N, CA and C of each residue as an Amber inpcrd file, in Angstrom:
protein
   615
  -7.3210000   9.1110000  29.5320000  -6.8020000   7.5240000  29.2060000
  -7.8980000   6.5840000  29.6360000  -8.0010000   5.8050000  28.7690000
  -9.0050000   5.1030000  29.1740000  -8.5960000   3.7570000  30.1280000
  -9.2440000   3.2960000  31.0150000  -8.8390000   2.2650000  31.7720000
  -9.5460000   1.1290000  31.6540000  -9.6220000  -0.2900000  31.2680000
 -10.4390000  -1.5490000  30.9840000  -9.9110000  -2.3080000  32.3900000
 -11.0560000  -2.5160000  32.9330000 -11.1700000  -3.8970000  34.0940000
 -11.1520000  -4.8550000  33.4580000 -10.2850000  -5.9560000  33.7210000
 -10.9140000  -7.4660000  33.1300000 -11.1090000  -8.2380000  34.4480000
 -12.2710000  -8.9610000  33.8260000 -12.8020000 -10.1410000  35.4770000
 -12.1490000 -11.0840000  34.7820000 -11.7370000 -12.3410000  34.7570000
 -11.6150000 -14.0990000  34.3770000 -12.1990000 -14.4540000  35.7590000
 -12.7290000 -15.6590000  35.1510000 -13.1240000 -16.5420000  36.1150000
 -13.4640000 -17.7090000  36.2660000 -12.8230000 -18.0400000  34.8760000
 -12.8780000 -19.9060000  34.2030000 -11.8220000 -20.0190000  34.8880000
 -12.2560000 -21.4580000  35.6970000 -10.8580000 -22.2930000  36.0890000
 -10.1990000 -23.1600000  35.0880000 -10.9840000 -22.8630000  34.0820000
 -10.2800000 -24.2100000  32.5040000  -9.1260000 -23.8790000  32.1130000
  -8.2820000 -22.3680000  32.6570000  -7.1240000 -22.5290000  32.3300000
  -7.2430000 -22.2160000  30.3830000  -6.2590000 -22.7660000  29.7860000
  -6.0060000 -22.9450000  28.4270000  -7.1300000 -23.3470000  27.5180000
  -7.7360000 -23.8100000  27.8760000  -8.7660000 -24.5650000  27.4070000
 -10.4410000 -23.8610000  27.6980000 -10.2160000 -22.6610000  28.2510000
 -11.5280000 -21.7930000  28.7080000 -11.5460000 -21.1280000  27.3250000
 -12.6330000 -21.2320000  27.0710000 -13.7480000 -20.0780000  25.5380000
 -13.4970000 -18.9850000  26.3350000 -14.7430000 -18.3050000  27.2340000
 -14.3240000 -17.2590000  27.6460000 -13.0590000 -16.7390000  28.0600000
 -12.2830000 -17.2560000  28.6770000 -11.1690000 -16.3680000  28.8360000
 -10.2820000 -16.0550000  26.7860000 -10.5270000 -17.1170000  26.3710000
  -9.9690000 -16.6950000  24.6480000 -10.6360000 -15.6200000  24.2700000
 -11.9260000 -15.0730000  24.5090000 -12.7200000 -14.5280000  23.6090000
 -12.5550000 -13.2410000  24.5420000 -12.0450000 -13.2270000  25.9640000
 -11.9660000 -12.1250000  26.7110000 -10.4310000 -11.3690000  25.7650000
  -9.7450000 -12.4970000  25.7370000  -8.4200000 -11.4940000  25.2270000
  -8.6590000 -11.0770000  24.0870000  -9.3670000 -11.6220000  23.4230000
  -9.6440000 -10.7760000  21.3990000 -10.5130000  -9.5810000  22.2540000
 -11.4180000  -9.4350000  23.0560000 -12.2450000  -8.1080000  23.3890000
 -11.2130000  -7.1050000  23.8470000 -10.1480000  -7.7030000  24.9070000
  -9.1170000  -6.6800000  25.2190000  -8.0190000  -6.3210000  23.9950000
  -7.8180000  -7.0750000  23.2330000  -6.6790000  -6.5830000  22.0670000
  -7.3420000  -6.1150000  21.1020000  -9.1170000  -6.1580000  21.1050000
  -9.9270000  -4.9090000  20.1480000 -10.0650000  -3.5960000  20.5910000
 -10.7180000  -3.4030000  22.0930000 -10.5910000  -1.9050000  23.0990000
  -9.0350000  -1.5630000  22.9790000  -7.6520000  -2.2440000  23.2470000
  -6.5160000  -1.4210000  22.9840000  -5.8970000  -1.4010000  21.7650000
  -6.5060000  -1.8320000  20.6170000  -6.4870000  -1.6070000  19.5260000
  -7.1520000  -0.3200000  18.7320000  -8.6170000  -0.3160000  19.5790000
  -9.2280000   1.2360000  19.0000000  -8.2660000   1.9860000  20.1020000
  -8.1910000   2.2520000  21.1560000  -7.3720000   2.9370000  21.8590000
  -6.0090000   2.5180000  22.7490000  -5.1830000   2.6600000  21.7900000
  -3.7740000   2.4680000  22.4330000  -3.1320000   2.9570000  23.6550000
  -3.8020000   4.2440000  24.2710000  -3.3260000   4.8640000  25.3890000
  -4.0450000   3.8180000  26.1850000  -4.6380000   2.9600000  26.7450000
  -6.0200000   2.3540000  27.2900000  -5.0430000   1.6760000  28.6110000
  -5.3860000   1.4350000  29.6920000  -4.4470000   0.5280000  30.8950000
  -5.5510000  -0.0200000  30.7960000  -4.9500000  -1.4970000  30.9790000
  -5.8240000  -2.9560000  31.5800000  -4.8710000  -3.1280000  32.8140000
  -5.7940000  -3.1580000  33.7080000  -6.2050000  -4.1370000  34.5560000
  -6.4340000  -5.4310000  34.9710000  -6.0430000  -6.1800000  34.9920000
  -7.0650000  -7.7130000  35.0230000  -6.6090000  -8.4090000  36.4480000
  -7.7050000  -9.3350000  36.9990000  -8.0480000  -9.8420000  38.1330000
  -8.3950000 -11.4400000  37.3310000  -7.9310000 -12.0620000  37.6970000
  -7.9320000 -13.8670000  37.6280000  -8.4530000 -13.8280000  38.6000000
  -9.5230000 -14.3850000  38.7990000 -10.5140000 -14.8260000  39.8990000
 -10.3380000 -16.2890000  40.1990000  -9.8840000 -17.1120000  38.9790000
 -10.0270000 -18.1890000  39.4920000  -9.0180000 -19.0520000  39.9440000
  -7.9830000 -18.1270000  39.4980000  -6.2690000 -18.5240000  39.7260000
  -6.0450000 -17.7720000  41.6040000  -6.3700000 -16.7350000  41.0130000
  -6.5480000 -15.6770000  42.4510000  -7.6370000 -15.3940000  43.2960000
  -8.7030000 -16.3570000  43.5710000  -9.7420000 -15.7240000  43.9710000
  -9.7600000 -15.0200000  45.0790000 -11.0010000 -14.0710000  45.2390000
 -11.0260000 -13.3090000  46.0760000 -12.0190000 -14.6770000  47.4510000
 -11.2520000 -14.3710000  48.3850000 -11.8150000 -15.2160000  49.6110000
 -13.3550000 -15.0510000  49.8290000 -13.8750000 -16.1640000  49.8050000
 -15.7120000 -15.9810000  50.2540000 -15.5420000 -15.2990000  51.5050000
 -16.9180000 -14.3060000  51.5940000 -16.9770000 -13.8370000  53.1080000
 -17.6810000 -15.0960000  54.2020000 -16.8730000 -15.2200000  55.3570000
 -17.3100000 -16.0850000  56.1600000 -17.9080000 -15.0420000  57.7610000
 -17.9850000 -15.5780000  58.4490000 -18.4870000 -15.5000000  59.9410000
 -17.3160000 -14.2130000  60.1800000 -15.9280000 -14.9570000  60.0340000
 -15.1550000 -14.0920000  61.1580000 -14.7210000 -12.6890000  59.6310000
 -15.1680000 -12.9270000  58.3680000 -14.7630000 -11.8310000  57.5100000
 -15.8590000 -10.7750000  57.4320000 -17.0130000 -11.4590000  57.9210000
 -18.1470000 -10.4350000  57.0330000 -18.6430000  -9.2100000  57.3680000
 -18.3810000  -8.6570000  58.5110000 -17.7730000  -7.1030000  59.0610000
 -17.3650000  -6.0930000  58.1060000 -16.1040000  -6.9430000  57.7880000
 -15.0240000  -6.1560000  56.9570000 -15.7440000  -5.4290000  56.1530000
 -17.0400000  -5.7990000  55.2480000 -17.4200000  -5.3980000  54.3180000
 -19.1150000  -4.9490000  54.4680000 -19.4220000  -6.1840000  55.3030000
 -21.2280000  -5.8290000  55.3840000 -21.5390000  -4.6720000  57.0360000
 -19.9620000  -4.5370000  57.2490000 -20.2840000  -3.7080000  58.9530000
 -19.0590000  -2.9220000  59.0150000 -18.9890000  -2.9090000  60.4030000
 -17.6320000  -1.5970000  60.4160000 -16.5870000  -3.1510000  61.0710000
 -15.0900000  -3.0450000  60.5790000 -14.4180000  -3.8790000  60.5770000
 -13.6910000  -3.4480000  62.2200000 -13.3790000  -4.5760000  63.2300000
 -12.7420000  -4.5280000  63.9530000 -11.8700000  -5.6270000  64.3070000
 -11.6530000  -6.7280000  64.1550000 -10.8080000  -7.9900000  63.9860000
  -9.4950000  -7.5040000  62.8700000  -8.6450000  -8.6090000  63.0230000
  -7.8240000  -8.3290000  61.9280000  -8.0780000  -9.0280000  60.8010000
  -9.0160000  -9.7680000  61.1370000  -9.4570000 -10.5750000  59.6840000
 -10.3560000  -9.7090000  58.9170000 -11.2440000  -8.5590000  59.6850000
 -12.2780000  -7.7800000  58.9780000 -11.4200000  -6.6950000  58.5450000
 -10.7540000  -6.3030000  59.2710000  -9.5060000  -5.0380000  58.3860000
  -9.0430000  -5.7320000  57.0790000  -8.7560000  -7.1520000  57.3000000
  -8.1200000  -7.4120000  56.2150000  -9.2520000  -7.4090000  54.8990000
 -10.2020000  -8.2220000  55.4340000 -11.7660000  -7.8080000  54.3500000
 -11.8770000  -6.5380000  54.0240000 -11.6750000  -5.4140000  54.5350000
 -12.2390000  -4.2440000  54.3380000 -11.1900000  -3.6050000  53.3800000
  -9.9680000  -4.0560000  53.3660000  -8.7220000  -3.4910000  52.7930000
  -8.5900000  -4.2120000  51.0690000  -8.9950000  -5.4370000  51.3160000
  -9.2440000  -5.8530000  49.9910000 -10.4380000  -5.5650000  49.2250000
 -11.7260000  -5.0540000  50.0530000 -13.0980000  -4.4190000  49.4260000
 -12.5610000  -3.3600000  48.6470000 -11.7690000  -2.1030000  49.7000000
 -11.5210000  -1.1620000  48.9440000 -10.4210000  -1.1680000  47.7140000
  -9.6060000  -1.9700000  47.7580000  -8.5990000  -2.5710000  46.7180000
  -9.3740000  -2.8040000  45.3810000 -10.3440000  -3.3920000  45.6260000
 -11.4600000  -4.0060000  44.4770000 -12.2710000  -2.8120000  43.8340000
 -12.5210000  -2.2110000  44.8780000 -13.7560000  -0.9460000  44.5780000
 -13.2330000   0.2800000  44.4370000 -11.3890000  -0.0710000  44.1760000
 -10.9050000   1.5110000  43.7680000 -10.4670000   0.9840000  42.2800000
 -10.1710000  -0.6120000  42.0750000 -10.4750000  -1.0850000  40.4740000
 -11.4680000  -0.3160000  39.8640000 -12.3800000  -0.7490000  40.5020000
 -14.1600000  -0.5690000  39.4920000 -14.2450000   0.5830000  39.3430000
 -14.0580000   1.6240000  40.7400000 -14.3550000   3.0770000  39.9680000
 -13.4690000   3.8210000  38.9930000 -12.0110000   3.2910000  38.9530000
 -11.1510000   3.5490000  38.0610000 -11.4010000   3.4520000  36.6990000
 -12.2340000   2.4730000  36.4840000 -12.3480000   1.7330000  35.5420000
 -13.9790000   2.1950000  34.1840000 -12.9360000   2.7440000  33.1180000
 -14.0800000   3.2840000  32.2780000 -15.0690000   1.8320000  31.3320000
 -14.3110000   0.8460000  31.1950000 -15.0890000  -0.1680000  30.7540000
 -14.1750000  -1.4840000  31.5830000 -15.7210000  -2.4410000  31.7740000
 -15.7770000  -3.4230000  32.5780000 -15.4650000  -4.6200000  31.6080000
 -14.6810000  -5.6740000  31.6900000 -14.8160000  -6.9590000  30.7080000
 -14.7450000  -8.5880000  31.5580000 -16.3340000  -8.7870000  31.5940000
 -16.2670000  -9.9400000  32.4060000 -16.6270000 -10.9880000  31.5200000
 -15.4680000 -12.1460000  31.7790000 -15.5670000 -13.2480000  31.3360000
 -15.9420000 -14.5460000  32.5580000 -17.1160000 -15.0960000  31.5540000
 -17.5220000 -16.3730000  32.6090000 -17.9910000 -17.2050000  31.9760000
 -17.9730000 -18.4780000  32.5150000 -18.8640000 -19.4850000  32.1910000
 -19.5980000 -20.0740000  32.9920000 -20.5270000 -20.7500000  32.2020000
 -21.6600000 -20.9970000  32.8120000 -21.5010000 -22.1470000  33.7330000
 -21.7480000 -21.8680000  35.2080000 -21.4730000 -22.7370000  36.0490000
 -22.9370000 -23.3400000  36.7710000 -23.4740000 -24.3320000  36.8200000
 -25.2210000 -24.6950000  37.2380000 -26.0590000 -23.7560000  37.0020000
 -25.6770000 -23.6560000  35.5750000 -27.0870000 -22.3540000  34.9620000
 -26.5170000 -21.1370000  35.8780000 -25.5590000 -20.9350000  36.4670000
 -25.1520000 -19.1000000  36.9050000 -23.8030000 -18.8730000  36.6070000
 -22.8680000 -18.2890000  37.3720000 -21.5460000 -17.6880000  37.6610000
 -21.1650000 -18.6030000  38.1890000 -19.3220000 -18.6750000  37.8790000
 -18.6720000 -19.3210000  38.9420000 -18.5410000 -18.6400000  40.5700000
 -18.5000000 -19.3930000  41.7020000 -18.3910000 -18.5750000  43.0660000
 -17.4480000 -17.7320000  43.1250000 -16.3490000 -17.7840000  42.1990000
 -15.4070000 -16.9850000  42.4010000 -15.9370000 -15.4650000  42.1580000
 -16.7600000 -15.4510000  40.8580000 -16.9410000 -14.3620000  40.5690000
 -17.8130000 -13.9030000  41.5820000 -19.1250000 -14.4530000  42.0340000
 -20.2190000 -14.1840000  42.7770000 -19.3970000 -13.4870000  44.2880000
 -18.1530000 -14.1200000  44.5280000 -17.4600000 -13.8550000  45.4670000
 -17.2300000 -11.9370000  45.0000000 -16.5760000 -11.5010000  44.2100000
 -15.6230000 -10.6500000  43.7130000 -16.8480000  -9.3520000  44.0610000
 -18.2200000  -9.8120000  43.1740000 -19.4760000  -9.1650000  43.6010000
 -19.5480000  -8.6750000  45.1030000 -19.6760000  -9.6480000  45.7130000
 -19.9540000  -9.6920000  47.6480000 -18.8570000  -8.7840000  48.0310000
 -17.9040000  -7.9470000  47.6290000 -16.6830000  -7.2720000  48.1210000
 -16.9070000  -6.2410000  47.5150000 -17.5910000  -5.9070000  46.2700000
 -17.5890000  -4.6780000  45.5880000 -19.0900000  -3.7470000  45.7690000
 -20.3810000  -4.8570000  46.0800000 -21.2860000  -4.1350000  46.0400000
 -21.6960000  -3.3690000  48.0580000 -21.0400000  -2.4680000  47.9910000
 -21.3300000  -1.5630000  49.6770000 -21.9570000  -0.4510000  49.4830000
 -22.9790000  -0.1750000  50.2260000 -23.7930000   1.0240000  50.2040000
 -22.7320000   2.3510000  50.6290000 -23.2180000   3.2120000  49.7030000
 -22.5100000   3.9880000  49.7950000 -21.1220000   4.5140000  49.0670000
 -21.2870000   3.4690000  48.3880000 -19.4260000   3.0870000  47.6030000
 -20.2300000   2.5760000  45.7520000 -20.6800000   1.6630000  45.8710000
 -21.5770000   1.4490000  44.4500000 -22.8730000   1.6540000  44.6890000
 -23.8490000   1.6580000  45.7750000 -25.3120000   1.6100000  45.5520000
 -25.5860000   2.7580000  46.9920000 -26.5570000   3.6350000  46.5030000
 -27.0570000   4.1810000  48.2470000 -28.5410000   3.7510000  48.2680000
 -29.2730000   4.0320000  49.4900000 -30.4870000   3.7220000  49.4140000
 -31.0720000   5.1950000  49.5480000 -32.1070000   5.2300000  49.1890000
 -32.7920000   6.4290000  49.1030000 -34.5290000   6.2980000  49.2080000
 -35.2040000   7.5800000  49.4980000 -36.5460000   7.3790000  49.8310000
 -37.4520000   6.7110000  48.6830000 -36.8590000   6.7540000  47.3230000
 -37.4430000   5.8850000  46.1910000 -36.8530000   4.2070000  46.1370000
 -35.7480000   4.1680000  46.7830000 -35.7140000   2.5640000  46.9380000
 -33.8710000   2.6560000  46.4190000 -32.7810000   1.8020000  46.0290000
 -31.8150000   1.7480000  45.8010000 -31.2680000   2.6180000  44.5600000
 -30.2060000   3.3100000  44.6910000 -29.6910000   3.7100000  43.4010000
 -28.2320000   3.2730000  43.2040000 -27.9560000   3.1010000  41.8240000
 -26.7640000   2.6550000  41.5170000 -25.9180000   4.0680000  41.8130000
 -24.3380000   3.6200000  41.7720000 -23.3780000   5.0780000  42.3960000
 -22.4090000   5.0100000  40.9180000 -22.4230000   4.0110000  39.8370000
 -21.3680000   3.8210000  39.0920000 -22.0490000   4.0160000  37.7660000
 -22.4780000   5.2120000  37.6420000 -23.1740000   5.4340000  36.2360000
 -21.7920000   5.9130000  35.6210000 -21.8970000   5.9730000  33.6410000
 -21.1090000   6.2860000  32.8550000 -19.8810000   5.2070000  32.6010000
 -20.2460000   4.1480000  33.0990000 -19.4000000   2.8180000  32.4400000
 -20.0640000   1.7370000  31.6590000 -19.3130000   0.9950000  31.0850000
 -20.2050000   0.0680000  30.2220000 -19.3080000  -1.0460000  30.6580000
 -19.5900000  -2.3600000  30.3060000 -19.6090000  -3.7420000  30.5200000
 -20.0420000  -4.6320000  29.3380000 -18.7170000  -5.4800000  29.0910000
 -18.9530000  -5.9860000  28.1960000 -18.3770000  -7.8600000  28.5910000
 -19.9420000  -8.0650000  28.8290000 -20.1170000  -9.6780000  29.1120000
 -19.6780000 -10.4950000  28.2690000 -18.6390000 -11.7990000  28.3310000
 -18.2210000 -12.7470000  27.6210000 -18.9370000 -13.8870000  28.1450000
 -19.9040000 -14.9020000  27.6940000 -20.2380000 -15.6840000  28.6930000
 -20.6910000 -17.2000000  27.6930000 -19.7800000 -18.0130000  28.1410000
 -19.9280000 -19.4300000  27.7530000 -20.5490000 -20.4310000  28.1980000
 -21.2500000 -21.0860000  27.5140000 -22.1480000 -22.1290000  27.6590000
 -22.0850000 -23.3660000  26.7140000 -22.0700000 -24.3650000  27.9440000
 -22.0480000 -25.7290000  27.0660000 -23.1820000 -26.3940000  25.8510000
 -24.3690000 -25.6350000  26.5500000 -25.2440000 -25.6320000  25.8970000
 -26.0970000 -24.5740000  25.0270000 -27.4030000 -24.2420000  24.7580000
 -28.0580000 -23.0670000  23.8400000 -29.1190000 -22.5510000  24.8410000
 -28.8870000 -21.5730000  25.2710000 -29.5780000 -20.8630000  26.8820000
 -30.3060000 -19.4000000  25.8640000 -30.0830000 -19.3470000  24.9150000
 -30.5750000 -17.7370000  24.3080000 -31.8740000 -18.0480000  23.7610000
 -31.9160000 -19.0710000  23.5480000 -33.1320000 -19.5450000  23.1080000
 -33.5680000 -21.1350000  22.9390000 -35.0330000 -21.7240000  23.2430000
 -35.4300000 -22.4740000  23.1620000 -35.6130000 -23.0500000  24.3290000
 -36.2350000 -24.2320000  24.7160000 -36.4860000 -24.9960000  25.9890000
 -35.7850000 -24.5220000  26.8610000 -34.4090000 -24.4700000  27.0040000
 -33.4620000 -24.0840000  28.3460000 -33.2760000 -22.6210000  28.7570000
 -34.1050000 -21.7960000  27.9720000 -33.5160000 -20.1850000  28.0060000
 -33.9700000 -19.8810000  29.1320000 -35.1300000 -20.7100000  30.1710000
 -35.4090000 -20.4520000  31.1540000 -34.4670000 -20.7860000  32.6150000
 -34.0200000 -21.5970000  32.0690000 -32.6700000 -21.9080000  33.1080000
 -31.4150000 -21.0340000  32.8910000 -31.3100000 -20.1780000  32.3360000
 -30.4640000 -19.2360000  32.3080000 -30.4600000 -17.9710000  33.4990000
 -29.5230000 -18.2070000  34.3980000 -29.3690000 -17.6220000  35.3930000
 -28.1100000 -16.8150000  35.6850000 -27.2740000 -17.2930000  34.3530000
 -25.9240000 -16.2730000  34.2930000 -26.0830000 -14.7710000  34.1180000
 -26.5800000 -15.0260000  32.9330000 -26.9640000 -13.0640000  32.0410000
 -27.7380000 -12.4300000  32.7620000 -29.1050000 -12.8900000  33.2460000
 -29.8460000 -11.9240000  34.1760000 -29.1500000 -11.6170000  35.4190000
 -28.5350000 -12.5910000  36.2630000 -27.8960000 -12.3570000  37.4720000
 -26.4510000 -11.4370000  37.0820000 -25.7520000 -11.4140000  36.1570000
 -25.0240000 -10.2940000  35.8650000 -25.4400000  -9.0280000  35.4980000
 -26.4940000  -8.3650000  34.7240000 -26.9710000  -7.9080000  34.4410000
 -27.6060000  -7.1480000  35.3960000 -28.2710000  -7.7180000  36.5500000
 -28.6380000  -7.0640000  37.7100000 -27.9960000  -6.3020000  38.5410000
 -26.6340000  -7.2120000  38.8120000 -25.9450000  -6.7220000  39.8120000
 -25.2320000  -5.2520000  39.3170000 -24.6710000  -5.3940000  37.9840000
 -24.7560000  -4.3570000  37.2720000 -25.5000000  -3.4460000  37.4910000
 -26.8170000  -3.8170000  36.7650000 -27.4960000  -2.5750000  36.7970000
 -27.6650000  -1.9860000  38.2660000 -27.9600000  -2.8400000  39.0150000
 -28.2860000  -2.3060000  40.6640000 -26.7480000  -1.0780000  41.0540000
 -25.7420000  -1.3510000  40.7040000 -24.4170000  -0.4500000  40.8010000
 -24.6410000   0.7760000  39.7410000 -25.4050000   0.6730000  38.9590000
 -25.6650000   1.9740000  37.9700000 -25.2470000   1.6840000  36.6040000
 -24.3520000   0.7780000  36.4050000 -23.7780000   0.3610000  35.5800000
 -24.9170000  -0.3350000  33.9990000 -25.5110000   0.5190000  33.0490000
 -26.4680000  -0.2690000  32.5320000 -26.5500000  -0.2530000  31.1540000
 -24.6620000  -0.0200000  30.5270000 -24.1640000   0.3220000  29.3160000
 -24.1370000  -1.1510000  29.2420000 -24.4020000  -2.1580000  28.9500000
 -23.8150000  -3.7430000  29.1420000 -24.3090000  -4.2310000  27.7590000
 -22.9780000  -4.8020000  27.2560000 -22.9180000  -5.7380000  25.7800000
 -22.7200000  -7.2200000  26.3290000 -23.4500000  -7.8700000  25.5180000
 -23.2750000  -9.4080000  25.5180000 -22.6400000 -10.3050000  24.3600000
 -21.8250000 -10.7730000  24.3100000 -20.9480000 -12.1350000  23.6850000
 -21.1660000 -13.1470000  24.2630000 -21.8430000 -14.1070000  23.3670000
 -21.9180000 -15.3170000  23.8770000 -21.2180000 -16.2680000  23.1320000
 -21.1400000 -17.2140000  23.4450000 -20.6870000 -18.9530000  22.7310000
 -21.0490000 -19.9270000  23.5630000 -21.9600000 -20.5940000  22.5570000
 -22.7850000 -21.2470000  23.3810000 -22.9970000 -22.8780000  22.5710000
 -23.4340000 -23.8130000  22.8370000 -23.1720000 -25.0290000  22.6530000
 -21.7680000 -25.4430000  22.1420000 -20.9740000 -25.1720000  23.4120000
 -19.4570000 -25.3230000  23.0990000 -19.4760000 -27.1170000  23.7120000
 -20.5020000 -27.5950000  24.3530000 -20.2510000 -29.0730000  24.4570000
 -21.0150000 -29.9960000  23.5680000 -21.1550000 -29.3410000  22.2240000
 -22.0480000 -30.0850000  21.5240000 -20.8560000 -30.4960000  19.8990000
 -19.5880000 -30.6680000  20.4760000 -18.6420000 -31.3500000  19.4810000
 -17.9560000 -30.0800000  19.1300000 -16.7540000 -30.7420000  18.4620000
 -15.7970000 -29.6580000  18.0360000 -16.1880000 -28.6170000  16.9640000
 -17.2380000 -29.3340000  15.9040000 -17.6470000 -28.3610000  15.1020000
 -18.6960000 -26.8450000  15.8140000 -19.3080000 -27.6130000  16.7750000
 -20.2060000 -26.4370000  17.2470000 -19.1630000 -25.8930000  18.2700000
 -18.1690000 -26.1180000  18.8570000 -17.4850000 -25.2220000  19.4020000
 -16.8690000 -24.2490000  18.6060000 -15.9980000 -24.7560000  17.7730000
 -15.3700000 -23.4570000  17.0090000 -16.5340000 -22.6290000  16.3410000
 -17.5910000 -22.9180000  15.8680000 -18.8070000 -22.3590000  15.5570000
 -19.0260000 -20.7170000  16.8810000 -18.9340000 -21.6120000  17.6910000
 -19.2810000 -20.7230000  18.7660000 -18.1610000 -19.9760000  19.2400000
 -17.1490000 -20.3540000  19.2240000 -15.8900000 -19.1070000  18.9570000
 -15.8060000 -18.1180000  18.1250000 -16.0600000 -18.5550000  16.7710000
 -16.1830000 -17.5440000  15.9790000 -17.1660000 -16.5690000  15.8960000
 -18.3570000 -17.0860000  16.4540000 -19.2390000 -16.0710000  16.7170000
 -19.5000000 -15.1100000  17.6680000 -18.7220000 -15.4010000  18.4500000
 -18.0990000 -14.9750000  19.8040000 -17.6270000 -13.6570000  19.2230000
 -16.1290000 -13.9050000  18.6510000 -15.3190000 -12.8690000  17.8190000
 -16.2890000 -12.0920000  17.1650000 -17.2300000 -12.5360000  16.3820000
 -17.6950000 -11.5390000  15.3070000 -18.3820000 -10.7070000  16.0740000
 -19.0210000 -11.0600000  17.2590000 -20.0360000 -10.1410000  18.1370000
 -19.2280000  -9.0630000  18.8730000 -18.4580000  -9.7800000  19.6580000
 -16.9310000  -8.5490000  20.1430000 -16.9020000  -7.1980000  19.1740000
 -16.5040000  -8.0380000  18.1500000 -16.1950000  -6.9120000  16.8670000
 -17.1330000  -6.2940000  16.4800000 -18.3770000  -6.7060000  16.5960000
 -19.3760000  -5.4110000  16.6440000 -19.5480000  -4.4660000  17.5100000
 -19.4700000  -5.6870000  18.5590000 -19.7810000  -4.3610000  19.6370000
 -19.0490000  -3.4040000  19.6510000 -17.3720000  -3.5940000  19.7420000
 -16.3710000  -2.8690000  20.2230000 -16.2320000  -1.3630000  18.4980000
 -16.7700000  -2.0270000  17.8370000 -16.7670000  -1.3850000  16.6400000
 -17.7860000   0.0980000  16.7980000 -18.5230000  -0.7860000  17.1470000
 -19.9910000  -0.0150000  17.2170000 -19.8130000   1.0050000  18.7210000
 -19.4390000   0.8820000  19.3610000 -19.1610000   1.6530000  20.8140000
 -17.6600000   1.5910000  20.9660000 -16.7960000   2.8690000  20.4060000
 -15.7640000   2.7730000  20.3490000 -15.3490000   2.9190000  22.0870000
 -13.6660000   2.9030000  22.7780000 -13.6400000   2.7480000  23.7040000
 -13.1760000   4.0010000  24.3930000
């Protein structure tokens, strides 16, 4: 039985295009595999706490205080969800040319040596091979081409972190020019839906 881990990070609620398209992706995935299990993390509404001085060693070192043990328990829970997943669906709006800090915080808790990557004589090696990721990326402008392409730190950042953990089977659906009026927004949503249909039809769950 396939397991799908869904991460939503937009704080825009019902107005969020990334959330809308993530719902579309999950609907398509579960239609293709009715027995699939879906686990969802709404990182905007129930955020993973940012690591601070009192919690850092819970993830980056050896926990000894109550706050550090709490951080370690959360990290272990997030890692268990990630390791169990066959498919990871990440919804992200572009915030300041990158990802929301809530999504960054999730990565801070799951990027742990010996769990998602390991160091070797040839450098770091990802430990989560065999998984795929579907990225749903919403942007107010156009960043896949044109003069603003160099400002895109959203997709490259997500690809880098996933690759670092060994997830190299990555598919991307963009919804761009959302801030350029109602017609552009509608066209972006339709383009995102068509892209997801192509991705999921081509690579079944």
